[in-house]
N, C-alpha and C positions, 0 to 999 in steps of 0.2 A: 340368619344375618341381622345383624345391627347396623346402623350407620356408622359406627367406628370400625366396623371390619372393612369397610368399602376404601379401597386404596386406588391411586391412579399412578401405575408404572409405566411411562413413556416406553422404557428399555424393553419391555416385554413386546412390543410392537415394532420398536426400531432395530432390535438386533436381529430379528429375521429378514427383514428389509436389507440390512447390511449384508447379510449371507447371502440373500439373492443376488445381490449386486457384484458381490466378489465371485459368486460362480458363473453369471452370465455376462457380464461386463468386463470380464479380466483384460481382454485386449484392448480395450478404450483404456481403461486405466494404465495398462503399461503404456500405452503410446502416449497418454499425457504426463507420464513419469518421465519418459525419454524425452520429451519436448523441454520439459521444465528442467531437466538436469543439463540438456545440451545448452539452454540459454544461460541457465546459471553458472555453468563451465565456462563458457565463453566470456562473459562479462567478469568474473573472478579471475579468469587468466588475462585478460587485459588490464585490470586493475593492478595485477602481482607482476606483469611483465617489465615494468619499470623499477628500479629501486625507489625507496622513499624520498630519498633526496631529490631525484629527479622529478618525481611526480609534483612534489613541492615547489621545487623551481618552476614548473609550468604555470603554476598559479601565481606565483610570485611575480612574474613578468606583466601581468595585468591587474591593474589598479582596483578594478571591481572585484577580482578574485584575492584579495588580500585576506579576508576573512576567512576564505576558503583555505588559504595556504596555513592560516594560523592553526584552524582547526585539524589539519592534517600532520601540522608539525606536532601537535600535543597527541594525536596517535601514533605517531612515530615514538616519542620520548617516552610515553606510558609504557611501551615495550608490546603493545598490541597492535601492531602494524597489520600482519597477517590476518587477526581476529577481526579487526576493523574492516579491511576489504573485503572479507567473506561478510560481515553483517552487511555492508553497503551493497554487494551483490544481491543478497537475499531481498533486502528491502528494495532495490530497484526491480528486481523482477516481480516481486509481489505488487508494487506501485503501478507499474505499466501494464500488467494485467487487470488490477482492478480499474484502471482508469478507463482501459478499452472496453470494460464491460459497463461502468457507471456512466460514462461520459455520454454515449448514445443514447442510453435508456434513459438518461436524466433529460435530454432534450425532448425526445419523444413523449414523456411523461407531462413536459411543460406544454407539449401542444395538444395532446389528450388528456382531459381533465379526470375522464374516466380511470384511466390507468394509475394516475397520480392519487385518486382516491384511494385506490387498491395497494398501491406501494405504502403509502402512508404506515398503516398499521404493521404490515410487515417488517419496515425499517425501524420503526419504533421497538418491536420484540428485537430484531437483531441488533440494535444499539445497547439494548438491556441486559441480553443475555450476557454472563461472563466468559470473559475470552478463552477461558480454559475448556469449556464445553465444546467449542469450535475443534479443538485438538483431538477429541475423543473421536468422532466418527472418522476424521481425517487419517489418523492413527492405525484405526481398524480397517480403514478400505487399503492405506498405502504403505501400511507398517511405519517403523521408525526412521528417522531420516531427515533429509532436508525437505524433500518432496511433500509429506504431509504439513510440516511446517508454513510451505508457501501457501499450501491450497487453504489452511485454515488463516492465515495472513490476508489472503486475497479477499475470503468472505468477510473478515472483521474490517477490511479497508472499504468495501464498496459502499456500505449505508452513508458514511458522512460525503463521500464525494458524489452520488447519486442525489443526495438531497440537496446539497448545496449548489449543484448543477442545475435541478430544476429550479430552484430559488433564482438563480442568477438569470435564468431566461424569462422567467415570469417578470422580474423587475427592468427589462428592456423598456425604455420609453416608447410607448404605441404610437406616439407622433413620429418617431424615426421609422418606425415599421410601415407607418402608411405613407411616409415619404419616398422610402424606397419603392414600394409597391406602385406608387403614383408614377415613378420615374421610369417605370418599366423593367426594374432591376429582376434577375432571376431569383429563385429563392437560394440557391447556391450562393448568388452574390450578396444575398440580404444577410444571408449566416455567417459568412466569412468578413464581411464590411462592416456590417452593422450590430448585428447581435453578439457575435465573439467579442469584439473590444468591448462593447459596453458591459457585456458579464463576466470581463477578465478580472477586476478587483474581488467579486465573490468566488470566482474560479480557483483563484490563488488561495483564497481561505479553505476551500474544499482540498484543493492539493496538498496544502499543509496540514490539515487535520489528516489526510489519509496517509502521509509520510510519518507522521508521529505516532498514529495509531498502530500502523504496520510495524515501526521500530519497536514499540513498546510489545506488541505480539511476537515479533521474533525474538526478541529476547526472552520472553516466556518460553517460547518454542525451544529454548537451549535444552530443555529438560527430556524433549523426545530426540536428542540427537543432531538438533539443527546445526550447533557449531556456532563459530563466531563469538562475538562478545556476550552473548546469551549463556554460552558455555563456561565463559570466566567467572559470571556472576554466579552461576549454580555452583561453580567450584568453591568461590568464596562463602557462598552459603554453608555449604557441606562439611568444609573444612573449620568455619567459624572464624575465617581471616578476614577481619575488619579491613585492613589496608589494602587488598586483593579486590574485595568487593567494592570499595570505595573507588579505587583506580579504574576499574572497569566501568563502574557506573559514570564519573567522570567522562571517560571515554566515548560512552553512549551519547551523552550530552553534547560531544563535539561532533559528533556523526550525526547528529539531528540537525544542529546549525549548519553543518555543511551541507546536509541535502538540502535543506531549505534555503539556503543562498543559491545553490547551484540549480534549483528548480524555479525559483523567482528570476532569476537572471535569465534563463533560458525563456520563460514565457514572456518577459518584457521587453527582450530582445525581438522576439517573434512578433508581438505588438507594434513595436516600433516600426517594422518592416511594413506592417500591414495597418496603417492608420486609418480611422473612419473617414 
């Protein structure tokens, strides 16, 4: 055997592992699928409960929601209202779960430097791996459909949120922390009243990155049956219809601007209610 005959094939190790997971942890994966499908169905049903004009009217009545109303209006006139709502539901579920995992883990990493050092290389690899790679094991475990798309999107959206959460809490001025400790404030009070407001600008950037990457991943996941705008982009590609693909692409941009505006507005309102 020569050096040229030596090859590295991760699949030969990963495939048996996936088979073992499917054989021994099927009830767990079925429970995860039911939870994700229930959450996705609830959000999607809520978004489609009102007609398009009524949903747009809710945002027009608020000055801060004017941009959101314009983006919703574009989704309506583009003819992709249902697909847009499906995509928003997919991204919402993915981002909520990604943030629920990354945010507390990022806070812990900011306090435990050894954990931060361990997570650094892992996050570098996760952000370097092409997004398509995450779809392969997700489809192998959960089959085709929306669930593997959301699982892959969650994994893809965790690194930017986790990294920027750690950065945000590392950048909190030490004198403010010392002042809070000197006044006898409890750790929970310091977290909510000092650290979180100071870290909010960087957290907003992390949330924005998580939303954009999740939206991009959900669009790619249209190829595995996720539906939404990703399916429209895929249809335009397979049929070589430039108009359909461009229209779906512009609608994705509108959805991205809508989600960014809504997330920023919600966090800024929360910060205003809890000033330092």
